[in-house]
N, C-alpha and C positions, 0 to 999 in steps of 0.2 A: 216782778213777782205779783201774782194776782192777790187780791184782798183775801180770798178764801185760803190761800196758801200761807199767808203771813202768820207768824207766831202770835199767839194770843198775848195781848198786852198785860204785863204784870203790873198790878196796882201797888206792889210793895214800895217802889220808889216814891210814888205820890203820897202814900199813907205816911211814909217816913218823913217827907218834907213837911207835912202838916203837923208833925210832932216836934219839930225843931223849936227850941225855947225862945230864941230871939234872933234879930238880924245878924248879929256877930256870929252866932253858931251856924246860921244859914250860909253865910259867906264862907266860913271854914269848910262846911260840908261840901259846897260846890267846888271849892278849890281842891279838895281831895278827889272829887269825882270827875272833874273836867280839866281839860288843858286850858292854859291861859287864852289861847285863840278861841276855843269854844265858849269860854266865859265872856270874852269881849264881844263875840258875835251875838250871843243871847242878850247881853246888856244893850248892845246897839239896836237890836230889833225891838226890844222893849221901849227904848227911848223913841224910836221911830213910831211905834204904836201910840205912845203918849202924845207926841207932836201931831200925829194925824188926828187924834181925838180932839186936840186943841184947835184944829183947823189950819195948821200951817201948810203951806204949799211945798211941793217937792224940793224946790231949790233951797228954801229956808231950812228944810230938814236935812238936806245934803250938807249944807254949810255947817249946821250944828253937830251932826253926827258922823259925817264922813261916809255915810251909807250911800251906795250907788242907787241910781234911779230904779234899777232892777230889784234891789232889795226892798226899797220903799214900796214899790209896786206889789211885790209879793206879800209884804206885811199887810198892805191895804186890802188886797184880795182875800187874804186869810181872815182878816177881821170882818170883812163885809160879805164875802161870797161863800167860802168853804171852810171857815174855821169851826169853832166849837159852839156855834149858836150865839155869838156875841159876848162870850164870857170875858174876853179881854177888855171890851168897852165897859162892861159892867164893873170889873175890878178897878179899872182906871178911874171911873166916876166914883165908885164907893170909897176909894182912898183919897179922893180929892185932887188927884194928879191932873185932871182935866182943867182944873181951876188955877193950877200953880202958875205963878208969874213966869213969863218967858224972858230970861235974861238976854241982854244984847250979846251978839257974838264978839268976843275979843279976838285980837290978832293972835294971841297965844293959843286960844281954843282952835282957831282955824289951822294953825301950824301943827298942832299936836294930834289931830284926828288922823287915824290910820284906817284904811279900807280893810274891813274884815268881811269876807263872804264865805 
């Protein structure tokens, strides 16, 4: 579908998200809105973005998140090339996630990661 033919984006969702009162309510909101797989996918992509901002290489990100190299590459391209003007990087830096200590990978973490694409 060409861009001109796409339905105009509704801002109602985004305006509603900005009005959620705390992280707990936000979690419940997204649990009502999304399937568990959709939530895991978004969470995984956000984790990938944070790790990319921290300077981790693809293999380390894959081990920590279970994301495929294709997913990591798509997140990187979206952040650098065709995203929303670097807002993801700005938010990660503003919240201090880019400075967060990177914990070592435990065997349990490696075994519990599931591919979500």
